Backbone as CSV, one residue per row, in Angstrom:
resi,resn,N_x,N_y,N_z,CA_x,CA_y,CA_z,C_x,C_y,C_z
1,MET,-10.019,4.066,-23.609,-10.209,3.314,-23.131,-10.967,3.524,-22.067
2,SER,-12.126,2.928,-21.728,-12.723,2.673,-20.545,-12.030,2.778,-18.962
3,ALA,-13.165,3.008,-18.090,-12.173,3.173,-16.544,-11.866,1.796,-16.303
4,ILE,-10.785,1.513,-15.528,-10.004,0.469,-14.668,-10.014,0.249,-13.383
5,VAL,-10.500,-0.649,-13.414,-10.615,-1.049,-11.487,-9.227,-1.983,-11.456
6,VAL,-8.611,-1.713,-10.573,-7.905,-2.941,-9.805,-8.421,-3.713,-9.153
7,VAL,-7.731,-4.716,-9.516,-8.198,-6.345,-8.895,-7.067,-7.220,-8.265
8,TYR,-7.244,-8.096,-7.197,-5.954,-8.613,-6.593,-6.441,-10.070,-6.371
9,GLU,-5.354,-10.661,-6.948,-5.544,-12.216,-6.511,-5.070,-12.742,-5.308
10,VAL,-5.982,-13.343,-4.763,-5.355,-13.519,-3.179,-5.198,-14.502,-2.497
11,ASP,-4.027,-14.928,-2.084,-4.285,-16.267,-1.344,-4.318,-16.162,0.046
12,ARG,-5.811,-17.088,0.057,-5.893,-16.845,1.593,-5.911,-18.524,2.058
13,PRO,-5.942,-18.432,3.800,-6.002,-20.289,4.360,-7.386,-20.890,3.772
14,PRO,-7.442,-22.450,3.856,-8.624,-23.100,3.704,-9.743,-22.069,4.592
15,GLY,-11.015,-22.478,3.827,-11.958,-22.144,4.399,-12.497,-20.338,4.840
16,VAL,-11.429,-19.781,5.149,-11.776,-17.971,4.560,-12.998,-17.399,3.745
17,ALA,-13.915,-17.040,3.895,-14.687,-16.293,3.290,-13.684,-15.275,2.306
18,SER,-14.210,-14.913,0.488,-13.099,-14.594,-0.362,-12.968,-12.943,0.133
19,HIS,-14.039,-12.121,0.495,-13.807,-10.772,0.785,-13.898,-10.058,1.622
20,GLY,-13.157,-9.368,2.149,-13.089,-8.400,3.087,-11.971,-9.762,3.937
21,ALA,-11.616,-10.694,3.950,-11.126,-10.657,4.991,-9.169,-10.990,4.364
22,GLU,-8.562,-11.153,5.288,-6.795,-10.708,5.261,-6.338,-12.214,4.093
23,GLY,-5.458,-11.745,3.097,-4.673,-12.412,2.417,-3.705,-11.836,1.670
24,THR,-2.461,-12.265,1.320,-1.675,-12.380,0.715,-1.561,-11.835,-0.631
25,VAL,-1.443,-10.356,-1.460,-1.583,-10.350,-2.768,-1.001,-11.387,-3.605
26,LEU,-1.570,-12.195,-4.582,-0.741,-12.995,-5.443,-0.028,-12.462,-6.232
27,ARG,-1.587,-11.932,-7.141,-1.711,-11.237,-8.449,-2.367,-9.799,-8.470
28,VAL,-1.682,-8.742,-9.094,-2.815,-7.568,-9.172,-2.982,-7.423,-11.061
29,HIS,-4.170,-7.258,-10.745,-4.604,-7.536,-11.892,-5.785,-6.111,-12.887
30,ALA,-5.670,-5.315,-14.362,-6.902,-4.728,-14.491,-7.822,-5.408,-14.645
31,ALA,-8.883,-4.545,-14.278,-10.459,-5.404,-15.711,-11.084,-3.694,-15.552
32,PRO,-11.629,-4.315,-16.891,-12.538,-2.975,-17.276,-13.953,-2.736,-16.257
33,ALA,-13.937,-1.464,-16.108,-15.102,-1.266,-15.469,-16.793,-1.952,-15.563
34,ALA,-17.410,-2.222,-15.153,-19.156,-2.481,-15.195,-19.662,-1.527,-16.538
35,PRO,-20.343,-1.973,-17.414,-20.961,-1.111,-17.559,-21.700,-0.099,-16.888
36,GLY,-21.847,0.848,-17.110,-22.266,2.246,-16.280,-21.826,2.454,-14.704
37,SER,-20.679,1.944,-14.577,-19.644,1.983,-13.094,-18.412,2.528,-13.816
38,THR,-18.186,3.189,-13.061,-16.366,3.643,-13.151,-15.506,3.019,-11.972
39,SER,-16.649,2.011,-10.806,-16.003,1.161,-10.087,-16.004,0.158,-10.034
40,ALA,-17.372,-0.605,-10.993,-17.735,-1.242,-10.261,-16.632,-2.329,-10.977
41,ARG,-16.130,-3.866,-11.262,-15.276,-4.457,-12.089,-15.692,-5.046,-13.318
42,GLY,-15.227,-5.497,-14.276,-16.298,-6.191,-14.941,-16.124,-7.432,-14.739
43,PRO,-16.812,-8.542,-14.765,-16.349,-9.431,-14.899,-15.062,-10.663,-15.327
44,ARG,-14.686,-9.825,-16.024,-13.056,-10.826,-16.727,-11.869,-9.609,-16.484
45,THR,-10.892,-9.955,-15.835,-9.576,-9.059,-16.143,-9.134,-9.065,-17.462
46,PHE,-8.286,-8.032,-17.829,-7.486,-7.782,-19.625,-7.414,-8.976,-19.916
47,CYS,-6.713,-10.170,-18.740,-5.771,-11.090,-19.054,-6.991,-11.807,-19.513
48,GLY,-7.874,-12.707,-19.036,-9.343,-13.133,-19.106,-9.174,-14.040,-17.689
49,LYS,-8.938,-13.516,-16.538,-9.231,-13.978,-16.129,-10.570,-13.919,-15.149
50,ASP,-11.021,-15.101,-14.121,-12.598,-14.081,-13.505,-12.334,-13.543,-12.466
51,THR,-12.960,-12.542,-12.337,-12.877,-11.429,-11.310,-13.719,-11.872,-9.892
52,PHE,-14.599,-13.119,-10.142,-15.376,-13.657,-8.962,-15.250,-12.941,-7.511
53,ALA,-13.422,-14.024,-7.782,-13.022,-14.513,-6.142,-11.978,-13.533,-5.964
54,MET,-11.794,-12.532,-6.767,-10.484,-11.296,-6.567,-11.517,-10.266,-5.796
55,ASP,-10.558,-9.444,-4.960,-11.094,-8.640,-4.500,-10.674,-7.393,-4.781
56,THR,-11.110,-5.717,-5.130,-11.211,-5.275,-5.818,-10.555,-3.892,-5.366
57,ALA,-9.504,-3.525,-5.325,-8.964,-2.378,-5.155,-9.477,-1.371,-4.704
58,SER,-8.907,-0.726,-3.375,-9.696,0.363,-2.987,-8.411,1.722,-3.877
59,TRP,-7.984,1.399,-4.750,-7.292,2.147,-5.125,-7.740,2.219,-5.994
60,THR,-7.459,3.459,-6.881,-8.258,3.943,-8.234,-6.983,4.601,-9.283
61,PRO,-6.658,4.525,-10.028,-5.623,5.272,-11.066,-6.086,6.198,-11.385
62,ASP,-5.712,7.554,-11.645,-6.028,8.705,-11.880,-5.864,8.996,-13.252
63,GLY,-5.441,7.764,-14.217,-6.032,8.379,-15.826,-5.174,9.029,-16.668
64,GLN,-3.634,9.243,-15.358,-2.929,10.398,-16.528,-1.370,9.395,-17.374
65,PRO,-1.126,9.603,-18.204,-0.032,9.093,-19.113,0.806,9.067,-18.427
66,GLY,1.586,8.264,-18.076,3.187,8.151,-17.411,2.451,7.765,-16.184
67,PHE,1.891,7.453,-15.365,0.918,7.200,-14.452,0.754,5.787,-13.978
68,PRO,1.326,4.494,-13.118,0.824,3.455,-13.068,-0.782,3.391,-12.873
69,TRP,-0.833,2.076,-13.455,-2.851,1.825,-12.814,-2.239,0.972,-12.070
70,TYR,-1.736,0.573,-11.224,-1.188,0.153,-10.306,-0.493,0.390,-8.977
71,PRO,-1.162,-0.184,-7.972,-0.120,1.157,-6.740,1.435,0.355,-6.953
72,LEU,2.134,1.226,-6.418,3.289,0.658,-6.453,3.619,-0.138,-5.122
73,GLU,2.823,-0.838,-4.270,3.725,-1.425,-3.443,3.156,-2.472,-3.876
74,HIS,2.683,-2.889,-4.817,2.587,-4.180,-5.636,3.449,-4.798,-7.181
75,ALA,4.469,-3.645,-7.456,4.331,-3.354,-8.587,5.579,-4.642,-9.376
76,SER,5.874,-5.567,-8.058,6.545,-6.701,-8.754,5.486,-7.868,-8.855
77,ARG,4.149,-7.268,-8.313,2.976,-8.742,-8.450,2.020,-8.382,-9.690
78,VAL,2.548,-6.999,-10.310,1.100,-6.969,-12.013,0.930,-8.213,-12.821
79,CYS,0.282,-8.427,-12.776,-0.089,-9.946,-14.127,0.616,-8.877,-15.455
80,PRO,1.590,-9.261,-16.132,2.098,-9.043,-17.311,1.053,-8.712,-18.335
81,ALA,0.035,-9.733,-18.802,-0.402,-10.059,-19.717,-1.734,-8.395,-19.376
82,CYS,-2.175,-8.194,-17.994,-2.733,-7.000,-18.230,-1.980,-5.430,-18.422
83,ASP,-0.707,-5.627,-17.661,0.165,-4.113,-17.763,-0.060,-4.636,-19.814
84,GLU,0.087,-4.754,-20.474,0.719,-4.862,-21.996,-0.367,-4.251,-22.461
85,ALA,-2.097,-4.951,-22.373,-3.363,-4.431,-22.280,-3.574,-2.993,-22.098
86,VAL,-3.436,-2.467,-21.391,-3.386,-1.081,-20.554,-2.440,-0.080,-21.099
87,ALA,-1.028,-0.985,-21.297,-0.166,0.101,-21.771,-0.265,0.763,-23.324
């Protein structure tokens, strides 16, 4: 599988710019890396959502078998469809 980029679906107050602003992580998704990159996200998550309005996590999965692709502090917010696609 190609590189995975972790992205956050975030809830922000109305009128707040999407990137770089504080917000509550609603869901953690996985997206394939953009072609030619290992850190830039592709246009869609593995579950099919558009990544445009999502924040890219600073956390990077290590790719080792048995280790999660998502940050453990957000384990309860992992998208089940992305998790299944990555597994």
